[in-house]
C-alpha positions as CSV (number, residue, x, y, z in Angstrom):
1,M,37.1,-46.5,-5.0
2,A,35.7,-43.7,-2.8
3,Q,33.3,-41.3,-4.5
4,V,35.7,-38.4,-5.2
5,R,34.0,-35.0,-5.9
6,Q,34.9,-31.4,-6.1
7,V,33.9,-29.4,-3.0
8,Y,35.5,-26.0,-3.6
9,A,36.7,-23.8,-6.4
10,A,38.4,-20.5,-6.2
11,D,40.4,-18.2,-8.4
12,R,43.6,-20.1,-7.9
13,V,42.8,-23.6,-6.7
14,T,40.2,-26.4,-6.7
15,V,39.6,-28.9,-3.9
16,E,38.4,-32.5,-4.2
17,I,37.4,-34.7,-1.3
18,V,38.2,-38.4,-1.1
19,P,35.7,-39.3,1.6
20,S,34.9,-42.2,3.9
21,L,38.3,-43.8,3.9
22,G,39.3,-46.6,6.4
23,R,37.6,-47.9,9.4
24,L,36.9,-44.4,10.9
25,S,35.6,-42.9,7.6
26,N,38.3,-40.3,7.2
27,N,38.3,-37.6,4.6
28,A,41.3,-36.7,2.5
29,Y,41.5,-33.6,0.4
30,L,43.3,-32.8,-2.9
31,I,44.1,-29.1,-3.4
32,A,45.1,-28.5,-7.0
33,P,46.4,-25.3,-8.6
34,R,44.1,-24.2,-11.4
35,G,47.0,-23.4,-13.7
36,G,48.5,-26.9,-13.3
37,G,51.2,-28.1,-11.0
38,G,51.6,-30.2,-8.0
39,V,48.7,-31.2,-5.8
40,T,48.7,-30.8,-2.0
41,I,47.2,-33.8,-0.2
42,I,45.6,-33.2,3.2
43,D,45.9,-36.3,5.5
44,A,46.9,-39.9,4.7
45,P,44.3,-42.3,6.0
46,E,43.8,-46.0,5.6
47,G,42.5,-46.7,2.1
48,A,45.0,-44.2,0.5
49,E,44.9,-46.3,-2.7
50,A,41.8,-44.2,-3.5
51,I,43.8,-41.0,-3.1
52,V,46.4,-42.3,-5.6
53,E,43.6,-43.2,-8.0
54,A,42.0,-39.7,-7.6
55,L,45.3,-38.1,-8.4
56,A,44.9,-39.6,-11.9
57,G,48.6,-39.1,-12.7
58,R,48.9,-35.5,-11.4
59,P,52.1,-34.7,-9.6
60,V,52.2,-34.3,-5.8
61,E,53.7,-31.1,-4.4
62,R,53.4,-32.1,-0.7
63,I,51.5,-34.1,1.9
64,F,50.2,-32.4,5.0
65,V,48.9,-34.4,8.0
66,T,46.7,-32.5,10.4
67,H,47.7,-34.4,13.5
68,S,49.4,-37.5,14.8
69,H,46.4,-39.9,15.4
70,R,46.9,-43.1,13.5
71,D,43.7,-42.9,11.4
72,H,45.2,-39.8,9.7
73,W,48.5,-41.6,9.0
74,D,47.6,-45.2,8.3
75,G,47.9,-44.7,4.5
76,F,51.3,-43.1,4.7
77,D,53.2,-46.0,3.2
78,V,50.8,-46.2,0.2
79,L,51.3,-42.5,-0.6
80,R,55.1,-42.8,0.0
81,A,55.3,-45.6,-2.5
82,H,53.6,-43.4,-5.0
83,T,55.4,-40.1,-4.4
84,G,58.6,-38.8,-2.8
85,A,56.9,-35.4,-2.1
86,P,57.8,-33.9,1.3
87,I,55.4,-34.5,4.2
88,F,54.5,-31.8,6.8
89,A,52.9,-31.8,10.2
90,G,52.4,-29.1,12.9
91,A,55.7,-28.1,14.5
92,G,54.4,-28.8,18.0
93,E,53.0,-32.3,17.2
94,T,54.1,-35.2,19.4
95,N,54.2,-39.0,18.8
96,L,55.4,-38.7,15.2
97,D,57.6,-41.4,13.6
98,A,61.0,-39.9,13.0
99,S,61.7,-42.4,10.3
100,R,59.1,-40.6,8.1
101,H,61.3,-37.5,7.9
102,I,58.4,-35.1,8.6
103,L,59.0,-31.4,8.1
104,P,57.7,-29.1,10.9
105,L,55.2,-26.4,9.9
106,G,55.0,-23.7,12.5
107,D,52.0,-21.5,13.4
108,G,51.7,-18.7,10.8
109,A,53.8,-20.5,8.2
110,T,52.6,-20.6,4.6
111,L,52.8,-23.1,1.8
112,D,52.6,-21.7,-1.8
113,I,50.0,-23.2,-4.1
114,G,48.8,-21.9,-7.4
115,G,50.1,-18.4,-6.8
116,G,48.2,-18.3,-3.5
117,A,49.0,-19.6,0.0
118,L,47.9,-22.1,2.5
119,H,48.3,-20.6,6.0
120,A,49.1,-22.9,9.0
121,I,47.1,-22.3,12.1
122,H,48.2,-24.1,15.3
123,T,45.1,-25.3,17.1
124,P,46.1,-27.4,20.1
125,G,43.6,-29.4,22.1
126,H,42.8,-32.6,20.2
127,T,46.5,-33.2,20.1
128,P,49.3,-30.8,21.1
129,G,50.3,-30.0,17.6
130,S,47.0,-30.2,15.7
131,T,47.2,-27.7,12.9
132,C,44.7,-26.4,10.4
133,L,45.4,-25.0,6.9
134,Y,43.5,-22.0,5.6
135,F,43.3,-20.8,2.0
136,A,42.1,-17.2,1.6
137,S,40.5,-16.6,-1.7
138,S,40.4,-13.1,-3.4
139,E,37.0,-13.9,-4.6
140,G,34.2,-15.7,-2.6
141,S,34.7,-17.8,0.4
142,G,38.0,-19.2,1.7
143,A,38.6,-22.8,2.7
144,L,39.7,-24.2,6.1
145,F,41.0,-27.7,6.6
146,T,40.5,-28.6,10.3
147,G,41.5,-32.2,10.8
148,D,39.9,-33.2,14.1
149,T,39.8,-29.7,15.6
150,L,36.4,-28.5,14.4
151,F,33.4,-30.4,13.0
152,P,29.8,-29.4,12.3
153,G,28.3,-29.1,15.7
154,G,31.4,-29.1,17.9
155,P,35.1,-29.6,18.5
156,G,37.2,-32.7,18.2
157,A,37.3,-35.1,21.1
158,T,39.5,-34.3,24.1
159,H,40.9,-36.6,26.8
160,D,40.5,-34.2,29.8
161,H,39.1,-30.8,30.7
162,A,42.4,-29.0,30.3
163,A,42.6,-30.2,26.7
164,F,39.0,-29.3,26.2
165,E,39.7,-25.7,27.3
166,R,42.7,-25.6,24.9
167,I,40.6,-26.7,21.9
168,V,37.9,-24.2,22.8
169,E,40.5,-21.5,23.0
170,S,42.0,-22.6,19.7
171,I,38.6,-22.5,18.0
172,T,37.3,-19.2,19.4
173,S,40.5,-17.2,19.3
174,K,41.9,-18.4,15.9
175,L,39.2,-20.1,13.8
176,H,36.2,-17.9,14.7
177,T,38.2,-14.8,13.6
178,L,38.1,-16.0,10.0
179,P,35.4,-14.7,7.6
180,G,32.0,-16.2,8.4
181,E,31.6,-17.5,4.8
182,T,34.8,-19.6,5.1
183,L,34.0,-23.3,4.3
184,V,35.2,-25.7,6.9
185,F,36.4,-29.1,5.7
186,P,37.0,-31.5,8.6
187,G,38.8,-34.8,8.8
188,H,35.6,-36.8,9.1
189,G,32.0,-36.1,7.9
190,D,30.4,-33.1,6.2
191,A,31.6,-29.5,5.7
192,T,30.3,-26.5,7.6
193,T,31.0,-22.8,7.7
194,I,32.7,-20.5,10.3
195,A,29.4,-18.5,10.7
196,R,27.5,-21.7,11.5
197,A,30.2,-22.8,13.9
198,I,30.1,-19.5,15.7
199,D,26.3,-19.6,16.1
200,E,26.4,-23.1,17.5
201,Y,29.1,-22.2,20.0
202,R,27.1,-19.2,21.2
203,V,24.4,-21.6,22.3
204,F,26.9,-23.7,24.2
205,A,28.6,-20.7,25.8
206,G,25.2,-19.4,27.1
207,K,24.6,-22.6,29.3
208,P,26.3,-23.9,32.4
209,H,28.5,-27.0,32.1
210,P,30.3,-29.5,34.4
211,A,33.7,-28.4,35.6
212,D,35.3,-31.6,34.1
213,L,33.6,-31.4,30.7
214,A,35.7,-33.3,28.0
215,G,35.3,-36.1,25.5
216,D,32.9,-35.8,22.5
217,V,31.2,-32.5,23.1
218,L,28.4,-31.1,20.9
219,W,27.7,-27.4,21.2
220,L,23.9,-27.7,20.9
221,E,23.5,-30.7,23.2
222,S,26.1,-30.2,25.9
């Protein structure tokens, strides 16, 4: 089993990470109401048996998948065998399997949890419908689940320069406006903060870059 650990605790929810799942070392997250109730699962990667084990019998309120790339969906059948909870993805996402009966979540929509809310933020670029979820705490830092939109050190990979421009716009106009202390939980690897992400981007923005820049870009090295 993956090494499950708590990575966030606020007034209304806690968050556990189920890390390093599958061939691409995906993260999944379990958002649980402090007062009890259904868990929200973020992403359904290969190796989802570890997610089921981490639930430890807790009910599932919903599953949210950040975008359509297979490494974030490959554990879907395992989770569906465990729970009939509804599954959501960004309303603008493409290449989704209609047989999965995915519910669209539009930009600005909210999902109730523990008396609080998860806010959907549409962040196109990595895929057309990539969507982040943001939990704003009334005490301390909030939590942002970014899928493959934002990582420590840079954005998710893009297939051409137009997509790169879209992901930069998504990050700078939507994510960088969140409080600096917001914790960023990506779909792979370690967490970061919005303040750190802004500082790293400022270094990148102060340098010249090729007109066709795309792919795996690191703010401090590109």
